[in-house]
N, C-alpha and C positions, 0 to 999 in steps of 0.2 A: 505494500499500499503505500509506504514511502516513496519507493522509487517509481511507482506509477504516478504520483502527485509531482515528483520533481520533473519527470517526463513531460507531463502537462505543462508544467512552468517553461520548460525549453522549447517546446514545440508549439506553443499556441499562437505564435505569430503577434500581430499588432492587436492586442486585445488587452482589456483591463480585468478579465474575469479573475485570473490566478492571483493578481495583486489583491483583489477585493477578498477571494477565499483566505488568503494569507490574514488579512486584516479581521475576518471573522474568526479565523483559528485564534489569533491573538485576543479577540475580545471575549469570546465564549471559551476561555481555555480549559482543557481536560487532560488526561494523561493517556498514555498507552494501556491497552486493554489486553487481557490474556485471551481475549476472543476478537479474531480479525473481524467478524461480523459487525460487531458493536462499532469498531473504529470506521469501517467502511460507512456503516450507516450514519455515522456522524459527519463524516466529511461529504457525503452525498447530500445531506440536509443543507449543508453550506453553501455547496456548489449549486444546488438548485434555487436557493433562495439569496444568492450572493447580490442581485440587483433588485429583489422583491420587497416585501413590505416587512420593516424592522419588527413591528408589533407582532406579526404573526410568526416571524422566526424567534422571537422570544418565548410565544407559547409553545411552539413546537420544541424547542431546545430544553424547555421545562420537564418535558416527560420524554426527554431522549434517554435511550437506554445507557449510554455511555456516561453521560451527564448524571443520571441517576446513581450510577455507580461511583463516579469520581467525587462527588459532593454528597454522598451519603444518602440520597433522597430514597433510594431502595431500602435503606434500613429504617427510615423515619416511620413512626406509627403513632397511633393516637394516645399510648401511654407514656410513649418517649419521642415527642415530635425533634428531629434533627433540625438545627438552625443553620447548618452549613450554607445550603442552596439559597434559603431566604435572605441570608446575609449578603451573599455574593449578587443574587439578583438585584438588590438594591443599590449596593456599593458600586459595583462593578459592570453589571449588564444592562442596567436600564436608567437610573436617575442620579447616581452619584451621591457622595457622602455630604458635601456642603461644609460650611464652616460650623464648628462645634458651638452649639448654642446654650448649652447647659447639660447636666448629668444625664447621658444616655440620650441627648438629643442633638441629631446632626444636623439640623436645619430642614434638610430633604426628608428625613424619616427619623425615627426613634427606635430604642431598642425594643419597646413594646411591639412596634410594627413588626419587627423581624420575628419575635415570639407568635405572634397572631398569624403571621403568613406561613411561618412554619407549620403550624396547626392546620391551615387550609390546604397545603401541599400534601399532607398525609395521606397514605392508600396506594401510592404508585410502586410497584416492584418491576423488576426485570423477568422476563419470561424465558427462564433458564430452560424449561422443559421444552419449548417450542423452537429452540436454537436450530436443531437439527432439519426441521421441516420450514422453516421461516424464511428460506431464501436468504438474500443478502440483507434483509430489513427485519431482524427480530424485533417484535413488539413490545412495549411496556404494557403492563396489565395492572388495572385498578381492582385493588381488592376492598370491598365495602367494610369488611370487619377491621381493616387496619386503619379507616380514615376517621377522624375527629368530626364528629356530625354537629357540633356544639357551634353556637354563634361566634363569630370573630369580630371584635371591634377595633378598627385601627385608629391612630392618634388624631390630634387637630392638623398633623401634617398632610393628612389624607381626608380632611374635612370630616372626621369621625366617621368614616364610610363602615357600614356593617356588611358582613358577609354571612348570609345564611347557608345552611347546607345545601351545596348543589352536587354532591358526590363527584362523579369524573369530570365534571364541568367546572369545577370550583377553581382550579388553576387558571382558567380562562378569565374568570372574574377578577382574580388577583391582579393579572397583568393589565386588565381593562382599567382598573382603579388606579393603578400606578401611571398609566399613560394618560390619565386625565390631568396630569402635572405637567404644566409647560416646561418644566426644567429638565425633563426627560430629552426633549428637542435640543435643548442648549448643551447638555451633557454629550450627546451623540453627535452634534456639529463640532463640537471641539475635539472628539476622538477621530473624527474623519479629517478635519484640518491637520492635527498632528500627524496623522499617518500620510498623507498626501502632500502636505506643504511644509510645515515647520513645527517644532515642538514647542516654541515659545509664543504664548498669546497674551499680548499687551491689551491694554484698555481700548486703545483705538481699532485694533483688530477685532475684539469682542464686540465693539459697537458697530462697526461698518461690515464685519464678514460673518461673524458667529450668529448675531442676532439674525440677519437677513436668511442666513440658511436655516436657522430654527424655524423661522416662520414658515419658510416654504416646506418644511418637514410636517409642521402641524397641518398646513393647508392641504398638503397632498396626503393625509392621514398615513403618515410615516413610510411612504414609499420612497426607497432610496435613491432610485434613478434619477428623479428630477433635481435632488439635492446635489448629486454629483455633476449633473449636466450644468446647474448654476455655477459650481464652483469651478469647473474646468474651462467654462466660456468667460470667466470674470478677468478682468484687467489685472486684478491682484494675483491670480494664479501665475501670470506671466511676468510679473514685476521682477525687476533685477534682483532684488533682495529675497526673492524666492527661489531663487535658480542655483542649484549646486550647493544646497545648504543641508541637505539630508544626509544622515549616517546611514550606510546601508546595512540592513539586516544580513545574517550570514547566507539566507535564501537568495535576497537580491545580489550580494556581492558574488556568489558562485555563478548565478545565472548570468549576470551581467560580464562575467570573464568568457563564457562560452557561446553566448547567443550572438554577439556582434562578429565574431570571427567563424560563425556557422561550423562549429567543431562538430565532426561527424564521430560516432562510435559504431564502427561496422563490426558489430559481435552479434551473438545470438541474444534472443531476449532475456535469456537468464543471465548471460554475461553483462548485457547492457543494464539490467537491473541490479546487479551486484554492485556496478561502478555509481550508478545513480543512488543507490542506497548509502 
């Protein structure tokens, strides 16, 4: 799978997809799995949604088997809700932490929100028994007896939203509530800017670039393509201060050494994959 992915990077031609897939890899970080199907399913999800709807991608990644394994969602249950994914969902995947406003209050969410969301996300497990017959996409399974059916009440940061028992659909309600906050669009606009333009965002860039991109994201209901089109067609993207300022990642660095010179590897697929790996 690693070799296949690097081959896609080398052979994609003039295209943004692999750069964007790498962005989502970095955003929705996971780890290698003992089962290749879980890894492939995760990568395939990122590839299919690379230019798609960010809100829908957050929903799908929430019940993705590899993510359930990596952030302990598959272990979480009504008697012992695991807070790992709920915390990362807020801090890294959607809205960001914000400035500490008080004990357990991070401006954009609170510690109580993490606990309540963790309760709402209980019940999902990996379909271990179905791996053999599931093809390349082993599904996650919702088990009602593991789900916390009680009412969950979020803090004032989410307008004291109440989540009643929705069973297998409850995780979608959680994401919808988070995305009602405008800060989600700003958080993601900053992440995209840092990935494609520059890591430093000053007050002027925040006002003249980030806010307009965030507004487009909200207007387009979190479709990513219109936001990227606006960024890449802006004068700011081609400003002399934005040229040649990025430090390449290992993948970017390696690919940029091979692609311009059209390096060919005239070996068998197995040998080629060994080199790419």
